[in-house]
C-alpha positions in Angstrom: 77.7 112.4 78.1 75.5 110.3 75.9 73.6 111.9 73.1 71.1 110.8 70.4 70.2 112.8 67.2 67.7 115.6 67.5 64.7 115.5 65.2 65.1 117.5 62.0 63.3 120.9 61.9 60.2 121.2 59.9 62.1 122.8 57.0 64.3 119.7 56.7 67.8 120.8 57.7 69.6 122.2 60.8 70.5 125.8 60.9 73.9 127.0 62.1 72.7 127.4 65.7 70.1 124.5 65.9 71.0 121.6 68.2 71.8 118.5 66.2 71.7 116.1 69.3 70.0 115.8 72.7 71.4 114.4 75.9 70.5 110.9 77.1 70.3 109.8 80.8 69.0 107.1 83.1 65.7 108.8 82.9 65.3 107.2 79.4 67.6 104.2 79.8 67.7 102.5 83.2 70.6 100.3 82.2 73.0 103.3 82.3 72.8 102.9 86.1 74.9 99.7 85.8 77.8 101.3 84.0 81.0 101.4 86.1 83.3 104.2 85.2 87.0 104.0 86.2 89.4 106.9 85.5 93.2 106.4 85.7 96.0 108.4 84.1 93.8 110.0 81.5 92.1 106.8 80.5 88.4 106.1 81.1 87.3 102.4 81.4 83.6 101.5 81.1 82.0 98.2 82.0 78.6 96.8 83.0 77.5 93.4 84.5 74.8 93.5 81.7 77.6 93.0 79.2 79.7 90.3 80.9 83.4 90.0 79.9 83.2 93.2 77.9 84.6 96.6 78.6 86.0 99.6 76.7 88.8 102.0 77.5 89.3 105.4 75.8 91.3 108.5 76.3 89.5 111.3 77.9 90.8 113.5 75.1 88.9 113.3 71.8 90.8 112.4 68.7 91.9 115.4 66.4 89.3 116.1 63.8 86.5 114.2 65.7 82.9 115.1 64.8 81.5 118.3 66.5 77.9 118.4 67.5 75.5 120.9 69.1 73.7 119.1 71.9 70.8 120.2 74.2 71.4 119.8 77.9 68.3 121.0 79.6 67.8 124.6 78.4 71.5 124.9 77.3 73.0 124.1 73.9 76.6 123.0 74.2 79.3 122.1 71.7 80.5 118.6 72.1 83.0 116.3 70.4 82.5 112.7 69.5 84.6 110.1 71.4 84.8 107.5 68.6 83.3 104.3 67.4 84.7 101.9 70.0 83.0 103.5 73.0 79.8 104.3 71.0 79.5 100.6 70.0 79.9 99.5 73.7 77.2 101.9 74.9 74.9 101.2 72.0 75.0 97.5 72.8 74.0 98.3 76.4 71.3 100.7 75.4 69.8 98.4 72.8 69.2 95.5 75.3 67.2 97.9 77.7 63.5 97.2 77.4 62.6 100.6 78.9 64.6 102.4 76.2 62.3 104.1 73.6 62.7 102.5 70.2 63.2 105.9 68.5 66.3 106.5 70.7 68.0 103.2 69.9 70.7 102.6 67.3 72.0 106.2 67.4 73.8 106.7 70.7 77.1 108.6 70.7 79.5 109.3 73.6 80.7 112.9 73.6 82.8 115.3 75.7 82.5 119.1 75.9 84.5 121.0 73.3 87.2 123.0 75.0 86.2 126.1 73.1 82.7 126.0 74.4 81.6 127.9 77.5 78.7 127.0 79.8 77.9 128.7 83.1 76.0 127.8 86.2 72.4 128.9 86.5 73.0 132.6 87.2 69.9 133.3 89.4 71.2 130.9 92.1 74.9 131.9 92.1 75.7 134.2 95.1 78.0 137.1 94.7 80.7 135.5 96.8 80.9 132.5 94.4 81.6 134.8 91.4 85.0 135.9 90.2 86.3 139.4 91.2 84.9 140.6 87.8 81.5 139.3 88.6 81.7 136.3 86.2 79.5 133.3 86.9 81.5 130.1 87.4 81.8 127.7 84.4 80.3 124.2 84.5 80.7 121.3 82.1 78.2 118.5 81.3 76.4 118.4 84.6 72.7 118.8 85.2 73.3 122.3 86.6 76.1 122.5 89.1 79.4 120.6 89.4 79.2 119.3 93.0 76.5 117.7 95.0 76.9 117.4 98.8 75.0 115.1 101.0 75.1 114.2 104.7 74.9 110.7 106.2 72.6 111.9 109.0 70.0 113.0 106.4 70.1 109.6 104.8 69.8 108.0 108.2 66.6 110.0 108.9 65.1 108.9 105.6 66.0 105.3 106.2 64.5 105.5 109.7 61.2 106.5 108.2 61.5 103.7 105.6 62.2 101.1 108.3 59.1 102.3 110.2 57.1 101.3 107.2 58.7 97.9 107.0 60.8 98.9 104.0 64.5 98.3 103.4 67.2 101.0 103.8 68.6 102.8 100.8 72.3 103.4 100.1 73.7 106.9 99.5 74.3 106.0 95.8 70.6 106.6 95.1 71.4 110.3 95.3 74.8 110.2 93.5 76.6 112.9 95.6 80.2 113.9 95.0 80.9 114.8 98.7 79.4 112.9 101.7 79.8 114.3 105.2 79.3 112.7 108.6 78.7 114.0 112.1 75.9 116.5 111.4 72.2 116.7 112.3 69.7 115.5 109.7 69.3 118.0 106.9 71.5 120.6 108.7 73.1 121.2 105.3 69.9 123.0 104.1 71.0 126.0 106.2 74.7 126.1 105.2 76.0 128.9 102.9 79.8 128.5 103.1 81.9 125.6 104.2 85.6 124.8 104.2 87.1 121.4 103.6 90.9 121.1 103.9 90.9 124.9 103.8 89.1 124.9 100.4 86.0 127.1 100.3 82.7 125.8 98.9 79.4 127.8 98.4 76.1 126.0 99.1 74.0 127.2 96.2 70.6 125.6 96.4 68.8 122.4 97.4 68.6 119.6 94.8 65.1 118.6 93.7 64.9 114.8 93.3 63.3 113.2 90.2 62.4 109.6 89.5 66.1 108.8 88.9 66.5 108.5 92.7 64.2 105.5 92.5 66.6 103.6 90.4 69.0 101.2 92.0 72.4 102.3 91.0 73.8 98.7 91.0 71.0 96.9 89.1 68.9 99.5 87.3 65.8 98.2 89.0 63.1 100.8 89.9 60.8 101.1 92.9 58.6 104.0 94.3 61.2 104.8 97.0 62.6 107.2 98.2 60.2 109.6 96.6 57.1 108.1 98.2 58.5 108.6 101.7 60.2 111.9 101.0 56.9 113.3 99.9 55.8 113.0 103.5 58.5 115.2 105.0 60.7 116.8 102.3 58.1 118.4 100.0 58.0 122.2 99.7 54.2 122.0 99.7 52.2 119.3 101.4 51.1 116.6 98.9 53.2 118.1 96.1 55.5 115.2 94.9 57.2 117.4 92.3 59.3 119.4 94.8 61.2 116.9 97.0 64.7 117.8 98.1 67.7 115.8 99.2 71.3 117.1 99.2 72.7 120.5 98.2 74.2 121.8 95.0 77.6 123.3 95.5 80.2 125.6 93.8 83.8 125.8 94.7 85.0 129.3 95.5 86.9 131.3 92.9 90.5 130.5 92.9 90.1 127.0 94.2 90.6 125.1 90.9 93.2 122.3 91.2 93.2 122.5 95.0 92.7 119.1 96.7 90.5 117.8 99.5 90.9 114.4 101.1 88.7 111.7 102.6 88.5 112.2 106.4 89.1 115.9 106.2 87.5 118.2 108.9 84.7 120.4 107.6 84.1 123.9 109.0 80.7 125.6 108.5 81.6 129.3 108.1 78.2 130.8 107.2 74.6 129.8 107.7 71.3 131.2 106.3 67.9 130.4 105.0 67.6 127.4 102.6 67.3 128.1 98.8 64.9 126.0 96.8 64.2 126.0 93.1 61.8 128.6 91.8 
């Protein structure tokens, strides 16, 4: 995760529980969409076409004694560790050349990872009982918006693109929605009504629909921004007619308790084990 310093409290210093940093995303810095992340054997390599002939490679494990911060991540405050000067310098160079980046957020970017001693859980009000541990514990999450997995279906994107094409607009790739798991062979938006699925025998709980923000209007290759897909989604994926703030595409997912370290594979058969009414954000 990228962070920038939080403003000092009115009394001039941070308390023991005050957040010292705040998270930074494509919402503030469009150029972050151009970052290519490649993970291999515990090494993370970052590159961007906006920084030609440059890249940085770091271990996914922070150095011993690295700086510890408290960072806001939406309504949570998480403990994070700094990943060092080399990766910070690379990301800072990318951020500083972005004209959309607010000036007050430049020259202070750090790259962090969640501290292993810190605990953060999924939004409790959306977690079904079947997705909790046998003791009733809510599943842990790391530095995600809210849930660890986003699932989308190709048929749903096809329906969106059909509507775009009817307007004379170009089709959009699935990368606009940044899912982790993409499924084929369904009806459009059938996933809204799923509750439990199995992939390669691994159980997944469909928790809630994913509300889409302006980030879905950012081309994930170039960082360019348009008014789509939100303009068209407002016509058929809004909870209330004319309300452009509640547009949904894809589903947030939790793996079932006990499924950690199990594997799923590309091309696996998916079984829908339980269906029900859709869940949307309150």
